Backbone as CSV, one residue per row, in Angstrom:
resi,resn,N_x,N_y,N_z,CA_x,CA_y,CA_z,C_x,C_y,C_z
1,MET,-6.469,5.694,13.212,-4.705,4.919,12.424,-4.385,6.479,12.788
2,ASN,-3.114,6.164,13.509,-2.153,6.864,13.604,-1.398,7.843,12.244
3,LEU,-1.789,8.983,12.408,-0.966,9.470,10.687,0.846,9.389,10.675
4,GLY,1.104,9.200,12.049,2.960,8.855,12.485,3.568,7.681,11.939
5,LYS,2.206,6.654,11.865,2.438,5.399,11.585,2.665,4.913,10.228
6,LEU,1.677,6.293,9.763,1.459,5.839,8.252,2.220,5.142,6.839
7,SER,3.515,6.186,7.718,5.012,5.207,6.484,5.454,4.157,6.978
8,ASP,5.465,4.080,8.353,5.412,2.529,8.456,4.633,1.199,8.205
9,ALA,3.427,1.581,7.601,2.536,1.036,7.479,2.860,0.395,5.701
10,ALA,2.869,1.571,5.270,2.997,1.355,3.597,4.358,0.927,3.452
11,VAL,5.657,1.261,4.201,6.331,0.555,3.488,6.199,-1.070,3.780
12,GLY,5.538,-1.592,5.075,5.640,-2.641,5.540,4.492,-3.454,4.297
13,THR,3.667,-2.655,4.080,3.001,-3.325,3.312,3.348,-3.955,1.554
14,VAL,4.469,-2.713,1.409,5.147,-2.917,0.575,6.112,-3.934,0.325
15,GLY,6.506,-3.933,1.363,7.635,-5.136,1.599,6.836,-6.705,1.563
16,ASN,5.590,-6.558,2.141,5.130,-8.391,2.378,4.628,-8.030,0.679
17,LEU,4.531,-7.311,-0.339,4.523,-7.192,-1.511,5.947,-7.773,-2.369
18,ALA,6.281,-7.262,-1.862,7.859,-7.700,-2.703,7.938,-9.082,-2.024
19,GLY,8.062,-9.439,-1.032,8.111,-10.758,-0.184,7.330,-11.635,-1.421
20,GLY,5.853,-11.644,-2.078,5.009,-12.293,-2.291,5.576,-12.434,-3.604
21,VAL,6.155,-11.591,-4.467,7.082,-11.883,-5.931,8.353,-13.183,-5.362
22,VAL,8.652,-13.888,-4.505,9.689,-14.424,-4.217,8.840,-16.006,-3.723
23,ASP,7.897,-15.457,-3.097,7.240,-16.532,-2.360,5.731,-16.420,-2.406
24,PRO,5.000,-16.473,-3.345,3.636,-15.816,-3.478,2.649,-16.563,-2.214
25,LYS,2.896,-17.617,-2.151,2.176,-18.270,-1.138,1.819,-17.562,0.454
26,ALA,3.493,-17.879,1.039,3.849,-17.184,2.303,3.542,-15.464,1.590
27,GLY,3.952,-15.138,0.595,3.595,-13.275,0.730,2.224,-13.184,0.795
28,LEU,1.494,-14.132,0.267,0.036,-13.797,0.139,-0.742,-13.510,1.900
29,GLY,-0.424,-14.521,2.452,-0.821,-14.528,4.259,0.222,-13.200,4.669
30,LYS,1.080,-13.243,4.826,1.138,-12.028,5.105,0.538,-10.777,5.198
31,LEU,0.595,-10.572,3.527,-0.151,-9.514,3.038,-1.367,-9.652,3.491
32,ARG,-2.444,-10.394,3.870,-3.866,-10.676,4.468,-3.532,-10.507,6.037
33,ALA,-2.439,-10.521,6.726,-2.396,-10.140,8.217,-1.917,-8.740,7.988
34,ALA,-1.389,-8.254,7.335,-0.679,-7.286,7.528,-1.786,-5.982,6.980
35,VAL,-2.555,-5.763,6.026,-3.686,-5.303,5.590,-5.077,-5.462,6.401
36,THR,-4.969,-4.090,7.060,-6.304,-4.264,8.102,-7.108,-3.331,7.141
37,PRO,-8.495,-3.069,7.419,-9.580,-2.458,6.641,-8.558,-0.690,6.388
38,GLY,-8.761,-0.192,7.834,-7.922,0.920,7.642,-6.794,1.443,6.388
39,ARG,-5.883,0.384,6.761,-4.801,0.392,6.054,-4.973,0.353,4.542
40,ALA,-5.908,-0.573,4.650,-6.377,-1.026,2.850,-7.013,0.355,2.256
41,VAL,-7.911,0.948,3.052,-8.710,2.034,2.578,-7.705,3.461,2.365
42,THR,-6.788,3.570,3.031,-5.848,4.544,3.391,-4.334,4.597,2.004
43,LEU,-4.110,3.072,1.927,-3.417,2.795,1.120,-4.223,3.136,-0.536
44,ALA,-5.665,2.851,-0.823,-6.291,2.918,-2.162,-6.451,4.888,-2.192
45,ALA,-6.714,5.100,-1.395,-6.817,6.373,-1.385,-5.117,7.305,-1.966
46,GLY,-4.591,6.789,-1.456,-2.862,7.516,-1.620,-2.659,7.010,-3.330
47,LEU,-2.868,6.093,-3.494,-2.909,5.518,-4.819,-3.920,6.151,-5.780
48,LEU,-5.116,6.596,-5.729,-5.702,7.095,-6.367,-5.153,8.682,-6.406
49,LEU,-4.781,9.387,-5.245,-4.845,10.630,-5.104,-3.231,11.105,-5.995
50,GLY,-2.611,9.714,-6.240,-0.774,9.553,-6.537,-1.352,9.569,-7.998
51,TYR,-2.579,9.115,-8.768,-2.938,8.719,-10.321,-3.441,10.165,-10.612
52,LEU,-4.329,10.499,-9.470,-5.236,12.104,-10.484,-3.955,13.033,-9.860
53,VAL,-2.918,13.247,-9.149,-1.947,14.119,-8.835,-1.013,14.002,-10.720
54,ALA,-0.513,12.559,-11.088,0.192,12.486,-12.245,-0.757,12.672,-13.509
55,ARG,-1.849,12.212,-13.695,-2.567,12.861,-14.507,-2.759,14.230,-14.706
56,SER,-3.141,15.005,-13.690,-3.113,16.296,-13.965,-1.586,17.111,-14.346
57,ARG,-0.712,16.615,-13.582,0.461,16.738,-14.617,0.852,16.484,-15.779
58,ARG,0.362,15.859,-16.085,0.284,15.130,-17.581,-0.277,16.058,-18.719
59,ARG,-1.486,16.732,-18.122,-2.067,17.483,-19.010,-1.643,18.639,-19.105
60,SER,-0.786,19.128,-18.175,-0.126,20.503,-18.326,0.698,20.569,-19.482
């Protein structure tokens, strides 16, 4: 995956999630189409990294 397009992928995925709130059936279909395995791994890694950073800052 091109790192230059990482922000576009993240914004697109978040947008699909937000659309899923309005219309869950259509939103889930868009989310499945937008999230490839590479994007899912990147998103999961970003969420984990954010969690670990927040956790370390909270302990300080």
